[in-house]
C-alpha positions as CSV (number, residue, x, y, z in Angstrom):
1,M,0.0,0.0,0.0
2,P,1.7,3.3,-1.1
3,V,1.8,6.3,1.2
4,N,-1.5,8.2,0.6
5,A,-0.2,11.2,-1.3
6,G,-3.3,13.3,-0.4
7,R,-2.6,12.9,3.3
8,R,1.2,12.9,3.6
9,F,2.0,13.7,7.2
10,S,5.3,15.5,6.6
11,Q,3.8,17.7,4.0
12,A,1.0,18.8,6.3
13,I,3.4,19.6,9.1
14,S,5.9,21.5,6.9
15,E,3.4,23.6,5.0
16,G,2.1,27.0,6.0
17,D,3.2,29.5,8.5
18,G,3.8,28.8,12.2
19,I,4.0,25.6,14.1
20,S,1.6,22.8,13.3
21,L,-0.6,21.2,16.0
22,I,-0.9,17.4,16.1
23,A,-3.8,16.4,18.3
24,R,-3.7,13.2,20.2
25,V,-7.1,11.6,19.7
26,S,-8.8,8.3,20.5
27,A,-12.3,8.8,19.0
28,A,-13.8,9.9,15.7
29,E,-15.6,12.8,17.3
30,D,-12.3,14.2,18.7
31,A,-10.7,14.0,15.2
32,A,-13.5,15.9,13.6
33,R,-13.5,18.6,16.2
34,V,-9.8,19.2,16.2
35,E,-9.8,19.5,12.4
36,E,-12.4,22.2,12.7
37,Q,-10.4,24.0,15.4
38,G,-7.2,24.1,13.2
39,A,-5.1,21.0,14.0
40,E,-3.0,19.8,11.0
41,A,-2.7,16.1,11.9
42,V,-3.9,13.6,14.5
43,L,-2.0,11.1,16.6
44,V,-3.7,7.8,17.5
45,S,-2.1,5.7,20.2
46,G,-1.8,2.0,19.3
47,P,-2.7,0.2,16.2
48,N,-6.4,-0.4,17.0
49,N,-7.6,-0.7,13.4
50,G,-11.3,-0.5,14.3
51,A,-10.9,2.9,16.0
52,L,-8.4,4.0,13.4
53,M,-10.8,3.4,10.6
54,Q,-13.5,5.4,12.4
55,I,-11.1,8.3,13.0
56,R,-9.9,8.1,9.4
57,S,-13.5,8.4,8.1
58,A,-14.2,11.4,10.4
59,T,-11.3,13.6,9.3
60,T,-9.2,14.5,6.2
61,L,-6.2,15.2,8.4
62,P,-3.1,12.9,8.1
63,V,-3.0,10.2,10.8
64,L,0.1,9.4,12.8
65,V,-0.1,6.1,14.6
66,A,2.1,5.3,17.6
67,G,3.5,1.9,17.2
68,A,3.0,-1.1,14.9
69,D,1.1,-4.3,15.6
70,E,2.7,-7.5,16.9
71,S,3.8,-8.6,13.5
72,G,5.5,-5.2,12.9
73,A,3.0,-4.3,10.3
74,P,1.8,-0.7,10.2
75,P,-1.9,-0.1,11.0
76,L,-4.2,0.1,8.0
77,D,-4.9,3.7,7.0
78,A,-1.9,5.1,8.8
79,D,-0.1,7.9,7.0
80,A,2.8,7.8,9.4
81,C,4.0,5.6,12.2
82,L,5.6,6.8,15.4
83,L,8.4,4.5,16.7
84,D,10.2,4.9,20.0
85,V,14.0,4.9,19.8
86,G,15.1,2.6,22.6
87,E,17.9,0.2,23.3
88,D,17.6,-2.2,20.4
89,L,18.4,-0.1,17.4
90,D,19.1,-3.1,15.1
91,L,15.5,-4.3,15.7
92,L,14.2,-0.8,15.1
93,A,16.2,-0.5,11.9
94,R,14.7,-3.7,10.5
95,L,11.2,-2.7,11.5
96,S,11.6,0.7,10.1
97,S,12.9,-0.6,6.7
98,E,9.7,-2.7,6.5
99,L,7.3,0.1,7.5
100,A,9.0,2.7,5.3
101,E,7.4,1.0,2.2
102,T,3.9,1.7,3.4
103,C,4.0,4.9,5.6
104,E,6.2,7.7,6.7
105,L,8.2,7.2,9.8
106,A,8.6,9.5,12.8
107,F,11.0,8.6,15.6
108,R,10.4,9.6,19.2
109,I,13.7,10.4,21.0
110,D,14.2,11.5,24.6
111,D,17.9,12.0,25.1
112,E,21.1,13.1,23.3
113,E,22.6,9.6,23.1
114,R,19.6,8.1,21.4
115,L,19.4,11.1,19.1
116,E,23.0,10.5,18.0
117,S,22.4,6.8,17.6
118,A,19.3,7.4,15.5
119,L,21.2,9.8,13.3
120,E,23.9,7.2,12.7
121,Q,21.7,4.1,12.2
122,L,18.3,5.3,11.1
123,D,18.7,8.7,9.4
124,P,15.2,9.9,10.3
125,E,13.4,12.5,8.4
126,I,10.9,13.2,11.2
127,F,12.1,13.6,14.8
128,V,9.6,13.6,17.7
129,L,11.5,15.1,20.7
130,A,10.1,14.1,24.1
131,A,10.8,14.4,27.8
132,P,8.5,11.7,29.2
133,D,10.0,11.7,32.7
134,A,9.7,15.5,33.2
135,D,7.0,18.1,33.0
136,G,6.5,21.9,32.9
137,E,9.6,24.1,32.4
138,E,12.0,21.2,32.8
139,A,10.4,19.2,30.0
140,L,10.3,22.2,27.7
141,E,14.0,22.9,28.3
142,R,14.9,19.3,27.6
143,V,13.3,19.2,24.2
144,L,14.7,22.7,23.4
145,D,18.2,21.3,24.3
146,L,17.7,18.4,21.9
147,L,16.7,20.5,18.9
148,P,20.1,21.9,17.9
149,D,21.2,18.3,17.2
150,V,18.5,17.7,14.6
151,P,20.0,18.4,11.2
152,A,18.7,21.2,9.0
153,G,16.0,20.1,6.6
154,K,14.5,17.5,8.9
155,L,11.2,17.9,10.7
156,A,11.2,18.4,14.5
157,I,8.1,17.8,16.5
158,A,7.8,18.3,20.3
159,D,5.8,15.8,22.4
160,L,5.1,17.5,25.8
161,S,2.0,17.6,28.0
162,G,0.3,20.6,29.6
163,L,1.6,23.2,27.1
164,S,0.5,26.8,27.3
165,R,0.3,29.2,24.4
166,E,3.6,30.7,25.6
167,D,5.2,27.3,25.5
168,V,4.0,26.7,21.9
169,G,5.4,30.1,21.0
170,A,8.8,29.2,22.5
171,L,8.8,26.0,20.5
172,E,7.9,27.8,17.3
173,R,10.6,30.5,17.8
174,A,13.2,27.8,18.5
175,G,12.4,26.2,15.1
176,F,10.0,23.3,15.9
177,D,7.8,22.4,13.0
178,G,5.0,20.8,15.1
179,V,3.8,20.0,18.6
180,I,1.7,17.1,19.9
181,V,-1.2,18.4,22.0
182,E,-4.3,17.1,23.8
183,P,-7.5,17.6,21.8
184,R,-9.1,19.9,24.4
185,S,-6.1,22.3,23.9
186,V,-6.3,22.8,20.2
187,A,-8.7,25.8,20.2
188,D,-6.8,27.6,22.9
189,L,-3.4,27.0,21.3
190,V,-4.4,27.9,17.7
191,G,-5.4,31.5,18.7
192,D,-7.8,32.9,16.2
193,A,-10.3,30.3,15.0
194,P,-10.0,29.4,11.3
195,P,-12.4,31.3,9.1
196,D,-15.7,29.7,8.2
197,V,-15.6,28.4,4.6
């Protein structure tokens, strides 16, 4: 199954002005609502193909899915898959070479060593920088500290919880292309609502 050209995740994140909001959703109604509020993609946790198909039918936004199923296959209808960079980079390299034929790949990275290893062994195009064991100002500073190691021309997305509009502004000024947010936050973080068409 080729990558759906009409919904390419990286294209949606890199287009336009400002930072793109990627809303974490678990239901079709959330996906439809965040699209209306100005999100540019959705993130679905886990390869639950039943929920994913409902979400896909409720939105025209690109769908990023966290993880693959037990066989390593990407979920049906995923535009991009989010993989965690952990200890076993050889396994991740094999998995990513299989997945790359059917969807775009984004790699979640939470420290400098893993970022360096990912650059050497995986050569990602999309980096999702996270600080899962921190929150607030500390988490923000940690992802900002990782950003300079992302090569020019690659996409950088922040994965942080509890972001304020000021935090999103700081990420945008630093050069992040996107940020993963909770669905209830989209309207507040977008600022002015998109015009009715």
